[in-house]
N, C-alpha and C positions, 0 to 999 in steps of 0.2 A: 539384956546384954547388948552392948553396942557392937556394930560390925567392925569399926575402926576407931581408935583413939590416937591422935597425934599429940605428943606432949613436947614441952620445952620449945615451942615454936616462936619465932619472931614474926610479927605481922607487918605488912607494908606501912601501917601508920606508926610504927615504932614500938608498939607494945611487945614486951618480951615475956618469956615463961608462960606462954599461952597454950591452952589445950583445945583441940578441935575434935568434937565428937561427931561421928558419921554413922548414920543408920539408913539402910535401904538406899544407898547412893547419894544421900543428901546430908549436908551439914545441919545438925540439929542443935548444937550448942558450941559457943566459943567463950571460954572463961579462963581466967588466970589460975594456973595450978590445979585445974579440975582433974579429978580422977574417978574412974568408973570401970567396972568389968567390961572387957571387950574381947572379941574373937582375935583381933590383931591390934597390937600396940606398936606405934612407931615413934621412936625418940628422935626428934628433929635436931637435937643437940645445939639449939640456939640459932639454927639456920633460918633463912627467910622462907616463909610459906606464903604463896600468893596464887591468885588465879592465873591461868595461862596468859601470856602476853600475846594478844592476837589483835590484828588490825582489820576489822571487818568491812572497811569502807571500799568503795569501788569508784571508778571514774566513768561517768555516763558516756563520754566520747569513745572510750575503749569498748563499751558494750556493742557498739554499732560496727566495730571493726574486728570482732573476734575471728581469729584464724587468718587475718590479713596483716602482713604477708604470710605469717604462720602463727601457730598457737604459742603463747608464752609458756615454754616447757618448765621453767623453774618457778613460775608464779611470783617472781620478785619484781619489785618496782623498777630496779635497774634494767632488767631485761625488757620490761614493758616500755620503758622510755626509749631504749635502743630500737625496739620493734616499731614504735610510733614514729621515731625519727627516720627510719628506713622506708616507711610507707610513703605513698604519694599523697597522703592526706595532710601532711604538715607543711 
């Protein structure tokens, strides 16, 4: 028995009515209209299912100035640019 089955999902590549089978925290199958017994079933109702949108890159110049003039509290690029512009390094 699966831990989780997500049904009727739309994937980022445009495929629709997709089922996503999850076991032990890992996706074990992605197939159109797939059905199997699961502890939990989630109907995506045609909504987009995608990996988290995350930007893991960093700027080497900023790694040498961490905390100068202060730490980027929000972690956003806009605050990082403002901090860099206010420092004596630019």
